[in-house]
MDTraj code that builds the backbone (N, CA, C; nanometers):
import mdtraj as md
import numpy as np

residues = "MET GLY LYS ILE GLU TRP ALA MET TRP ALA ASN GLU GLN ALA LEU ALA SER GLY LEU ILE LEU LEU THR GLY GLY ILE VAL GLY VAL ALA GLY GLN PHE ARG GLY TRP GLN PHE ALA ALA TYR ALA ILE ALA ALA GLY ALA PHE VAL CYS LEU LEU GLU TYR PRO ARG SER LYS ARG THR LYS GLY THR SER VAL GLU ARG THR GLY GLN TYR CYS PHE THR VAL CYS VAL LYS SER PHE GLY PRO LEU THR ARG ASN TYR TYR VAL ARG ALA PHE LEU HIS ALA ALA LEU SER VAL PRO ALA GLY PHE LEU LEU ALA THR VAL LEU GLY CYS VAL CYS LEU GLY ILE ALA SER LEU ILE TYR LEU ALA ALA ALA ILE ARG GLY GLU HIS TRP GLU PRO ILE LEU PRO LYS LYS GLU MET VAL ARG LYS PRO ASP ASP SER MET LYS ASN PRO PRO GLN ASN PRO PRO PRO ARG PRO PRO PRO GLU THR ARG ARG LYS ARG VAL ASP ASP LEU GLU GLY ALA ALA TYR ASP ASN PRO ILE PRO VAL GLY GLU".split()
xyz = np.array([
    [2.2741, -3.2331, 1.9207],
    [2.3192, -3.1463, 1.8794],
    [2.2001, -3.1252, 1.7785],
    [2.1700, -2.9945, 1.6965],
    [2.0611, -2.9942, 1.6275],
    [2.0699, -2.9883, 1.4809],
    [1.9017, -2.9899, 1.4055],
    [1.9255, -3.0570, 1.2978],
    [2.0112, -2.9522, 1.2383],
    [2.0626, -2.9591, 1.1228],
    [2.1388, -2.8565, 1.0061],
    [2.0259, -2.8110, 0.9164],
    [1.9783, -2.6514, 0.9040],
    [1.9113, -2.5943, 0.8100],
    [1.9863, -2.5798, 0.7540],
    [1.9612, -2.6287, 0.5773],
    [2.0426, -2.6292, 0.5078],
    [2.0000, -2.4749, 0.4117],
    [1.8510, -2.4444, 0.3929],
    [1.8202, -2.3472, 0.3205],
    [1.8618, -2.2100, 0.4035],
    [1.9160, -2.2242, 0.5104],
    [1.9712, -2.0961, 0.5224],
    [2.0958, -2.0694, 0.5203],
    [2.1941, -2.1608, 0.5140],
    [2.3034, -2.1466, 0.4236],
    [2.2798, -2.1489, 0.3045],
    [2.1892, -2.1863, 0.2390],
    [2.1986, -2.1620, 0.0923],
    [2.1081, -2.0333, 0.0188],
    [2.0598, -1.9752, 0.1013],
    [2.0338, -1.8178, 0.0985],
    [2.1032, -1.7851, 0.1398],
    [2.2120, -1.7432, 0.1990],
    [2.3388, -1.6761, 0.2600],
    [2.4338, -1.6842, 0.1184],
    [2.4207, -1.8082, 0.0552],
    [2.5519, -1.8086, -0.0081],
    [2.4708, -1.8051, -0.1609],
    [2.3732, -1.8045, -0.2082],
    [2.2954, -1.7279, -0.2971],
    [2.2910, -1.5850, -0.3323],
    [2.2854, -1.5543, -0.2436],
    [2.2193, -1.3789, -0.2061],
    [2.4103, -1.3114, -0.2556],
    [2.4777, -1.4148, -0.1533],
    [2.6306, -1.3418, -0.1911],
    [2.6662, -1.4026, -0.3769],
    [2.6356, -1.4653, -0.4028],
    [2.7019, -1.5189, -0.5829],
    [2.5672, -1.4264, -0.6484],
    [2.4412, -1.4025, -0.6099],
    [2.3981, -1.2800, -0.6874],
    [2.4610, -1.1790, -0.6864],
    [2.5489, -1.0901, -0.5982],
    [2.5961, -1.0117, -0.6104],
    [2.7384, -1.0162, -0.6340],
    [2.7771, -1.0894, -0.6480],
    [2.9186, -1.1198, -0.7449],
    [2.8584, -1.1481, -0.8397],
    [2.7650, -1.2183, -0.8972],
    [2.7670, -1.2205, -1.0295],
    [2.7013, -1.0406, -1.0673],
    [2.6373, -1.0008, -1.0509],
    [2.5999, -0.8692, -1.1025],
    [2.6957, -0.7890, -1.0664],
    [2.7999, -0.7769, -0.9713],
    [2.9402, -0.7095, -1.0078],
    [3.0688, -0.7728, -1.0655],
    [3.0288, -0.9277, -1.1649],
    [3.0981, -0.9278, -1.2476],
    [3.0401, -0.8841, -1.3718],
    [2.9061, -0.8890, -1.3849],
    [2.8613, -0.8502, -1.5016],
    [2.8730, -0.6887, -1.5439],
    [2.9088, -0.6104, -1.4402],
    [2.9019, -0.4730, -1.4560],
    [3.0518, -0.4589, -1.5074],
    [3.1577, -0.5394, -1.4279],
    [3.3107, -0.5456, -1.4532],
    [3.2897, -0.5510, -1.6317],
    [3.2314, -0.6954, -1.6418],
    [3.2453, -0.7267, -1.8053],
    [3.1746, -0.5979, -1.9314],
    [3.0895, -0.5595, -1.8660],
    [3.0334, -0.4452, -1.9387],
    [3.0971, -0.3391, -1.9811],
    [3.1243, -0.2681, -1.8689],
    [3.2390, -0.1437, -1.8349],
    [3.3423, -0.1625, -1.9108],
    [3.3666, -0.3087, -1.8916],
    [3.5711, -0.3438, -1.9888],
    [3.5424, -0.3430, -2.1119],
    [3.3962, -0.3765, -2.1545],
    [3.3566, -0.4492, -2.2908],
    [3.4502, -0.5398, -2.3565],
    [3.4731, -0.6112, -2.2353],
    [3.5236, -0.7531, -2.2901],
    [3.4385, -0.8427, -2.4198],
    [3.4838, -0.9312, -2.4804],
    [3.5242, -1.0266, -2.5685],
    [3.3739, -1.1124, -2.5310],
    [3.2211, -1.0984, -2.5522],
    [3.1414, -1.1714, -2.4849],
    [3.0620, -1.1092, -2.4309],
    [3.0024, -0.9491, -2.4099],
    [2.9858, -0.8526, -2.3207],
    [2.8694, -0.8863, -2.3147],
    [2.7686, -0.9554, -2.4218],
    [2.6473, -0.9527, -2.3665],
    [2.6114, -1.1147, -2.2815],
    [2.7184, -1.1887, -2.2496],
    [2.7452, -1.2189, -2.1385],
    [2.7506, -1.1953, -2.0083],
    [2.8063, -1.0814, -1.9889],
    [2.8155, -1.0046, -1.8931],
    [2.6536, -0.9132, -1.8895],
    [2.6165, -0.8732, -1.9789],
    [2.4854, -0.8110, -1.9192],
    [2.3459, -0.9098, -1.8692],
    [2.3737, -1.0069, -1.9523],
    [2.2908, -1.1159, -1.8984],
    [2.3487, -1.1731, -1.7064],
    [2.4794, -1.1412, -1.6821],
    [2.4886, -1.1994, -1.5917],
    [2.4370, -1.0281, -1.4883],
    [2.4337, -0.9380, -1.4896],
    [2.3808, -0.8028, -1.4506],
    [2.2192, -0.8379, -1.4189],
    [2.1259, -0.8891, -1.5334],
    [2.0313, -0.8891, -1.5274],
    [2.0031, -1.0243, -1.3997],
    [2.0693, -1.1573, -1.4430],
    [2.0417, -1.2659, -1.3629],
    [2.1148, -1.2461, -1.1996],
    [2.2113, -1.1817, -1.2117],
    [2.2537, -1.1661, -1.0551],
    [2.1627, -1.0402, -0.9854],
    [2.1084, -0.9767, -1.0687],
    [2.0046, -0.8599, -0.9674],
    [1.8241, -0.9562, -0.9652],
    [1.8106, -1.0479, -1.0149],
    [1.7170, -1.1525, -1.0235],
    [1.7039, -1.2335, -0.8990],
    [1.8475, -1.2682, -0.8758],
    [1.8808, -1.3644, -0.7714],
    [1.9139, -1.2749, -0.6491],
    [1.9329, -1.1694, -0.6630],
    [1.9260, -1.0987, -0.5374],
    [1.7857, -1.0415, -0.4681],
    [1.6783, -1.0309, -0.5553],
    [1.5919, -1.0101, -0.5428],
    [1.4978, -1.1495, -0.5168],
    [1.5173, -1.2267, -0.5444],
    [1.4913, -1.3440, -0.5212],
    [1.4806, -1.4049, -0.3993],
    [1.6606, -1.4024, -0.3575],
    [1.7152, -1.4442, -0.2575],
    [1.7409, -1.3714, -0.1048],
    [1.6354, -1.1914, -0.1141],
    [1.6876, -1.0992, 0.0007],
    [1.6331, -1.1602, 0.1146],
    [1.4774, -1.2031, 0.1142],
    [1.3992, -1.2317, 0.2289],
    [1.4455, -1.3667, 0.2594],
    [1.4766, -1.3519, 0.3831],
    [1.5001, -1.5213, 0.5027],
    [1.3747, -1.5731, 0.5140],
    [1.4296, -1.6986, 0.4966],
    [1.3032, -1.7916, 0.5138],
    [1.2758, -1.8052, 0.7311],
    [1.1842, -1.8649, 0.7622],
    [1.1724, -1.8511, 0.8678],
    [1.1893, -2.0309, 0.9607],
    [1.2701, -1.9792, 1.0475],
    [1.3630, -2.1181, 1.0527],
    [1.2432, -2.1678, 1.1178],
    [1.2502, -2.3230, 1.1737],
    [1.1476, -2.4295, 1.1905],
    [1.1429, -2.4441, 1.3367],
    [1.3229, -2.3950, 1.3802],
    [1.3050, -2.4080, 1.5119],
    [1.3965, -2.2646, 1.5779],
    [1.3925, -2.1633, 1.6981],
    [1.4724, -2.0744, 1.7552],
    [1.4065, -1.9566, 1.6540],
    [1.4817, -1.8325, 1.6679],
    [1.4175, -1.7720, 1.6540],
    [1.4561, -1.6502, 1.5071],
    [1.3987, -1.6337, 1.4190],
    [1.4255, -1.5883, 1.2728],
    [1.4474, -1.4180, 1.2466],
    [1.5572, -1.3964, 1.2346],
    [1.5472, -1.2525, 1.2262],
    [1.5176, -1.2332, 1.0835],
    [1.4575, -1.1307, 1.0129],
    [1.4556, -1.0458, 0.9218],
    [1.5508, -0.9778, 0.8812],
    [1.5987, -0.9560, 0.7419],
    [1.6600, -0.8612, 0.6860],
    [1.6207, -0.7203, 0.6922],
    [1.6895, -0.6244, 0.6879],
    [1.6372, -0.5008, 0.6958],
    [1.5481, -0.4771, 0.5631],
    [1.4408, -0.4279, 0.5658],
    [1.3139, -0.3826, 0.4836],
    [1.3458, -0.5443, 0.4035],
    [1.2803, -0.6359, 0.4335],
    [1.3045, -0.7774, 0.4207],
    [1.0996, -0.7657, 0.3530],
    [1.0474, -0.6660, 0.4380],
    [0.8882, -0.7447, 0.4418],
    [0.8713, -0.6896, 0.2833],
    [0.8743, -0.6069, 0.1977],
    [0.8394, -0.5785, 0.0962],
    [0.8536, -0.7120, 0.0109],
    [0.9919, -0.7079, -0.0278],
    [1.0408, -0.8226, -0.0741],
    [0.9476, -0.9752, -0.0614],
    [0.9571, -0.9782, 0.0765],
    [0.8678, -1.1242, 0.0997],
    [0.7327, -1.1534, 0.1279],
    [0.6677, -0.9873, 0.0481],
    [0.5490, -1.0267, -0.0558],
    [0.5228, -1.0527, -0.1922],
    [0.6353, -1.0374, -0.2449],
    [0.6631, -1.0162, -0.3894],
    [0.6867, -1.1756, -0.3871],
    [0.8030, -1.2230, -0.2979],
    [0.8443, -1.3705, -0.3118],
    [0.7335, -1.4890, -0.3128],
    [0.6341, -1.4153, -0.1994],
    [0.5060, -1.5064, -0.1172],
    [0.3975, -1.5341, -0.2172],
    [0.4133, -1.4023, -0.3226],
    [0.2554, -1.4161, -0.4040],
    [0.3140, -1.4890, -0.5170],
    [0.4274, -1.5492, -0.5311],
    [0.4495, -1.6385, -0.6714],
    [0.4305, -1.8151, -0.6121],
    [0.3778, -1.8075, -0.4968],
    [0.3477, -1.9133, -0.4080],
    [0.4444, -2.0281, -0.4224],
    [0.3775, -2.1502, -0.4846],
    [0.4708, -2.2950, -0.4304],
    [0.5790, -2.2712, -0.5605],
    [0.5859, -2.1625, -0.6284],
    [0.6900, -2.1620, -0.7238],
    [0.8274, -2.1054, -0.6900],
    [0.7822, -2.0202, -0.5923],
    [0.9310, -2.0067, -0.4652],
    [0.9269, -2.0237, -0.3784],
    [0.8297, -2.1209, -0.2950],
    [0.8607, -2.1943, -0.2100],
    [0.9108, -2.3242, -0.1886],
    [0.9055, -2.3886, -0.3090],
    [0.9460, -2.5056, -0.3417],
    [1.1258, -2.5156, -0.3625],
    [1.2250, -2.6027, -0.2864],
    [1.3492, -2.5480, -0.2754],
    [1.3853, -2.6429, -0.4128],
    [1.3217, -2.7901, -0.4586],
    [1.3529, -2.8312, -0.5564],
    [1.3395, -2.6903, -0.6929],
    [1.2652, -2.6165, -0.7063],
    [1.2514, -2.5527, -0.8198],
    [1.3488, -2.4558, -0.8526],
    [1.4093, -2.3978, -0.6937],
    [1.4879, -2.2880, -0.6758],
    [1.6685, -2.3692, -0.7304],
    [1.6597, -2.4489, -0.6522],
    [1.7931, -2.5310, -0.6680],
    [1.8020, -2.5436, -0.8653],
    [1.7035, -2.5930, -0.9063],
    [1.7075, -2.6038, -1.0961],
    [1.7329, -2.4440, -1.1235],
    [1.6434, -2.3618, -1.1035],
    [1.6214, -2.2358, -1.1457],
    [1.7849, -2.1523, -1.1106],
    [1.8331, -2.1846, -1.0019],
    [2.0048, -2.1456, -0.9793],
    [2.1062, -2.2197, -1.0552],
    [2.0634, -2.3247, -1.1334],
    [2.1548, -2.4497, -1.1631],
    [2.1126, -2.3906, -1.2998],
    [2.0064, -2.3506, -1.3789],
    [2.0331, -2.2815, -1.5068],
    [2.0267, -2.1523, -1.5122],
    [2.0560, -2.0992, -1.4031],
    [2.1113, -1.9478, -1.4271],
    [2.2552, -1.8870, -1.4359],
    [2.3237, -2.0091, -1.3790],
    [2.4543, -2.0092, -1.3604],
    [2.4661, -2.0412, -1.4799],
    [2.4781, -2.1416, -1.5580],
    [2.5404, -2.1592, -1.7368],
    [2.5853, -2.0593, -1.8317],
    [2.5201, -1.9541, -1.8527],
    [2.5643, -1.8727, -1.8912],
    [2.6482, -1.8056, -1.8985],
    [2.6472, -1.7954, -1.7259],
    [2.7547, -1.6974, -1.6828],
    [2.8848, -1.7490, -1.6707],
    [2.8721, -1.8903, -1.6934],
    [3.0176, -1.9609, -1.7058],
    [3.1138, -1.9082, -1.8768],
    [3.0618, -1.8346, -1.9540],
    [3.1131, -1.8170, -2.0692],
    [3.2397, -1.6983, -2.0994],
    [3.2521, -1.6457, -1.9423],
    [3.3108, -1.4701, -1.9687],
    [3.3586, -1.5087, -1.8374],
    [3.4930, -1.4510, -1.8317],
    [3.5852, -1.4449, -1.6977],
    [3.5536, -1.3894, -1.5962],
    [3.4836, -1.2472, -1.6018],
    [3.4244, -1.1939, -1.5073],
    [3.3209, -1.2654, -1.4318],
    [3.2736, -1.3623, -1.5106],
    [3.1119, -1.3872, -1.4271],
    [3.1463, -1.5384, -1.3872],
    [3.2802, -1.5804, -1.4205],
    [3.2851, -1.7356, -1.3695],
    [3.2508, -1.7890, -1.2218],
    [3.3439, -1.6642, -1.1061],
    [3.3024, -1.6783, -1.0226],
    [3.1982, -1.6775, -0.9424],
    [3.1094, -1.6085, -1.0236],
    [2.9368, -1.6123, -0.9830],
    [2.8684, -1.6817, -1.0251],
    [2.9000, -1.7607, -1.1459],
    [2.8690, -1.8929, -1.1896],
    [2.8968, -2.0278, -1.0887],
    [2.9984, -2.0245, -1.0475],
    [3.0506, -2.1165, -0.9344],
    [2.9985, -2.1119, -0.8244],
    [2.9999, -2.0101, -0.7746],
    [2.9469, -1.9386, -0.6361],
    [2.7393, -2.0065, -0.6830],
    [2.7026, -1.9713, -0.7611],
    [2.5280, -1.9901, -0.8035],
    [2.5249, -2.1611, -0.8328],
    [2.6313, -2.2107, -0.8901],
    [2.6210, -2.3160, -0.8625],
    [2.6236, -2.4379, -0.7244],
    [2.6911, -2.3654, -0.6531],
    [2.7056, -2.3922, -0.5123],
    [2.6060, -2.4374, -0.4281],
    [2.5819, -2.2798, -0.4736],
    [2.4125, -2.2344, -0.3796],
    [2.3036, -2.3119, -0.4217],
    [2.3164, -2.3841, -0.5499],
    [2.2098, -2.5001, -0.6157],
    [2.2157, -2.5901, -0.5854],
    [2.3416, -2.6398, -0.5191],
    [2.3642, -2.8078, -0.4775],
    [2.2991, -2.7671, -0.3090],
    [2.3604, -2.6597, -0.2390],
    [2.2900, -2.6716, -0.1397],
    [2.1355, -2.6349, -0.1227],
    [2.0915, -2.6090, -0.1784],
    [1.9283, -2.5825, -0.1873],
    [1.8589, -2.7029, -0.2374],
    [1.9288, -2.7658, -0.2834],
    [1.9020, -2.9513, -0.3259],
    [1.8981, -3.0036, -0.1867],
    [2.0261, -3.0262, -0.1675],
    [2.0333, -3.0662, -0.0139],
    [1.9123, -3.0056, 0.1037],
    [1.8909, -2.9159, 0.0366],
    [1.7663, -2.8868, 0.1683],
    [1.6110, -2.9043, 0.1158],
    [1.5955, -2.9498, -0.0066],
    [1.5014, -3.0062, -0.0541],
    [1.5106, -3.1464, -0.0718],
    [1.5873, -3.2452, -0.0757],
    [1.5870, -3.3530, -0.0407],
    [1.5740, -3.3769, 0.1400],
    [1.5908, -3.2939, 0.2570],
    [1.5323, -3.2956, 0.3468],
    [1.4189, -3.2745, 0.4041],
    [1.3643, -3.2036, 0.2787],
    [1.2160, -3.1943, 0.3330],
    [1.2030, -3.0315, 0.3465],
    [1.2660, -2.9578, 0.3786],
    [1.2635, -2.8301, 0.3597],
    [1.1942, -2.7106, 0.2931],
    [1.1539, -2.6078, 0.3254],
    [1.0702, -2.5328, 0.2268],
    [1.0546, -2.4215, 0.2638],
    [1.0423, -2.2752, 0.1860],
    [1.0766, -2.1774, 0.2213],
    [0.9026, -2.1375, 0.2618],
    [0.9389, -2.0582, 0.4162],
    [0.8138, -2.0184, 0.4623],
    [0.8758, -1.8451, 0.5177],
    [0.7647, -1.7430, 0.4816],
    [0.7639, -1.5806, 0.5402],
    [0.7931, -1.5657, 0.6290],
    [0.8704, -1.4754, 0.6773],
    [0.8286, -1.4194, 0.8371],
    [0.7821, -1.3184, 0.8249],
    [0.6927, -1.2963, 0.8767],
    [0.5909, -1.2340, 0.8392],
    [0.5412, -1.1462, 1.0081],
    [0.5425, -1.0208, 0.9750],
    [0.5410, -0.9410, 1.1574],
    [0.4577, -0.9742, 1.2498],
    [0.4759, -1.0044, 1.3493],
    [0.3986, -1.0238, 1.4733],
    [0.2957, -0.9747, 1.5137],
    [0.1526, -1.0024, 1.4943],
    [0.0556, -0.8940, 1.5930],
    [0.0706, -0.8749, 1.7155],
    [0.1164, -0.7510, 1.7522],
    [0.1292, -0.7282, 1.9108],
    [0.0221, -0.7591, 1.9808],
    [-0.0154, -0.8310, 2.1036],
    [-0.1294, -0.8683, 2.1483],
    [-0.1347, -0.7618, 2.3166],
    [-0.2189, -0.6547, 2.2736],
    [-0.2471, -0.5739, 2.4165],
    [-0.2828, -0.6785, 2.5370],
    [-0.1945, -0.6663, 2.6224],
    [-0.2221, -0.7515, 2.7470],
    [-0.3458, -0.6351, 2.8903],
    [-0.4139, -0.7487, 2.8973],
    [-0.4824, -0.6591, 2.9678],
    [-0.4292, -0.6747, 3.1257],
    [-0.4096, -0.6195, 3.2041],
    [-0.3684, -0.6396, 3.3252],
    [-0.5267, -0.7203, 3.3973],
    [-0.4021, -0.8324, 3.5022],
    [-0.4926, -0.8974, 3.6263],
    [-0.5660, -0.7961, 3.6795],
    [-0.6714, -0.8743, 3.7253],
    [-0.7620, -0.8399, 3.8286],
    [-0.7075, -0.8228, 3.9470],
    [-0.5681, -0.9359, 3.9986],
    [-0.5118, -0.9445, 4.1018],
    [-0.3770, -0.8192, 4.0829],
    [-0.3510, -0.7717, 4.0069],
    [-0.2843, -0.6762, 3.9525],
    [-0.3057, -0.5345, 4.0709],
    [-0.2363, -0.5082, 4.1583],
    [-0.2868, -0.3689, 4.2037],
    [-0.2619, -0.2181, 4.0871],
    [-0.3405, -0.1320, 4.1530],
    [-0.3212, 0.0027, 4.0999],
    [-0.2013, 0.0396, 4.1480],
    [-0.1714, 0.1653, 4.0724],
    [-0.0228, 0.1889, 4.1269],
    [-0.0810, 0.2768, 4.2374],
    [0.0003, 0.3604, 4.3400],
    [-0.0141, 0.4388, 4.4569],
    [-0.0830, 0.5952, 4.3844],
    [-0.1825, 0.6265, 4.4432],
    [-0.2031, 0.7582, 4.3829],
    [-0.1509, 0.8477, 4.4661],
    [-0.1036, 0.8509, 4.6138],
    [-0.0461, 0.9323, 4.6534],
    [0.0991, 0.9608, 4.6392],
    [0.1628, 1.0694, 4.6738],
    [0.3238, 1.0312, 4.6707],
    [0.4031, 0.9763, 4.7894],
    [0.5000, 0.9315, 4.7955],
    [0.6078, 0.8700, 4.9588],
    [0.5665, 1.0114, 5.0420],
    [0.5663, 0.9588, 5.1494],
    [0.5996, 1.0761, 5.2502],
    [0.7329, 1.1686, 5.2580],
    [0.7066, 1.2285, 5.2877],
    [0.8308, 1.3381, 5.2835],
    [0.8894, 1.4336, 5.4183],
    [0.9669, 1.4178, 5.4501],
    [1.0015, 1.4726, 5.5582],
    [0.9833, 1.6500, 5.5657],
    [0.9162, 1.7278, 5.6796],
    [0.9381, 1.8256, 5.6931],
    [1.0325, 1.9519, 5.6001],
    [0.9691, 2.0585, 5.5101],
    [1.1426, 2.1036, 5.4523],
    [1.2120, 2.1542, 5.5235],
    [1.1823, 2.1885, 5.6525],
    [1.2633, 2.2393, 5.7220],
    [1.3922, 2.1918, 5.7768],
    [1.3678, 2.0434, 5.7775],
    [1.4458, 1.9048, 5.7838],
    [1.5524, 1.8740, 5.6293],
    [1.4936, 1.8949, 5.5215],
    [1.4975, 1.8666, 5.4004],
    [1.6270, 1.9448, 5.3945],
    [1.6164, 2.1043, 5.3958],
    [1.8113, 2.1569, 5.3485],
    [1.8501, 2.1637, 5.4570],
    [1.9493, 2.2527, 5.4548],
    [2.0236, 2.2746, 5.5314],
    [2.0855, 2.4180, 5.5511],
    [2.0720, 2.5007, 5.6161],
    [2.0706, 2.6011, 5.5888],
    [2.2528, 2.6261, 5.5870],
    [2.2468, 2.7631, 5.5123],
    [2.4064, 2.7435, 5.4056],
    [2.4517, 2.8683, 5.5521],
    [2.3849, 2.9589, 5.6248],
    [2.3765, 3.0526, 5.6840],
    [2.4666, 3.0358, 5.8618],
    [2.4066, 2.8368, 5.8735],
    [2.4767, 2.7873, 5.9908],
    [2.5540, 2.6898, 5.9807],
    [2.6957, 2.6844, 5.8764],
    [2.7783, 2.6252, 5.9075],
    [2.7910, 2.4870, 5.9609],
    [2.8074, 2.5262, 6.0833],
    [2.8020, 2.4405, 6.1978],
    [2.6708, 2.2842, 6.1241],
    [2.5719, 2.3799, 6.1531],
    [2.4460, 2.3182, 6.1281],
    [2.4630, 2.2336, 5.9843],
    [2.5135, 2.3563, 5.9149],
    [2.4862, 2.2178, 5.7309],
    [2.5717, 2.1372, 5.7638],
    [2.6890, 2.1152, 5.8273],
    [2.8010, 1.9982, 5.8355],
    [2.6996, 1.8666, 5.8270],
    [2.7975, 1.7547, 5.7474],
    [2.7122, 1.6462, 5.7749],
    [2.7876, 1.6079, 5.9327],
    [2.6909, 1.5131, 6.0051],
    [2.7143, 1.4623, 6.1153],
    [2.7537, 1.3101, 6.1107],
    [2.9017, 1.2670, 6.0925],
    [2.8955, 1.1072, 6.1001],
    [2.8981, 1.0039, 6.2009],
    [2.7670, 0.9313, 6.2065],
    [2.7197, 0.8622, 6.3320],
    [2.8178, 0.7566, 6.3694],
    [2.9220, 0.6796, 6.3111],
    [2.9958, 0.6718, 6.3198],
    [3.1260, 0.7088, 6.3893],
    [3.2101, 0.6806, 6.4909],
    [3.3792, 0.7849, 6.5181],
    [3.4802, 0.7236, 6.4177],
    [3.5276, 0.8040, 6.3820],
    [3.6514, 0.7572, 6.3188],
    [3.7402, 0.7529, 6.3897],
    [3.8057, 0.7025, 6.3643],
    [3.9214, 0.6208, 6.4885],
    [4.0658, 0.7065, 6.4167],
    [4.1747, 0.7673, 6.4674],
    [4.3031, 0.7651, 6.4688],
    [4.4009, 0.7276, 6.4289],
])
top = md.Topology()
chain = top.add_chain()
for i, resn in enumerate(residues, 1):
    res = top.add_residue(resn, chain, resSeq=i)
    for name in ("N", "CA", "C"):
        top.add_atom(name, md.element.get_by_symbol(name[0]), res)
traj = md.Trajectory(xyz[None], top)
């Protein structure tokens, strides 16, 4: 069996928890819950986590599938350098962001999910994984080998026009003759 890439699971978990935190924050602010300031914080924290976690990391083996529209977020995350590339930093950041969200019922689920994502990122960091951006591949134009022949310049031979079409005025001549006799 292959080695588990924990960072991939942590990325999915953190993105989902960011969305859950954002949704819980919207519910808390719209419902004017007591302590709705924590819900406003959860909206900002959830949006930040979603922006940070939207770009996927390149896998060590196999193919890496990027998310739709990931490239612009990848450039932003990549610009912060080792701060966002290191999974120890992400584990600590997610753990710190999840604490204030635990004080309001509407954001508790996002808090717990973000805490779990923090633990998964810690496991990925301990195993030596780090974030690597998926950049678009430059397509190389292949030059055909000399051994390859050029395509044919002339069309293939065709039968003469009078044999290609059957005349409609001669119904017997236009009928298809089966060379194999059909038994009765």
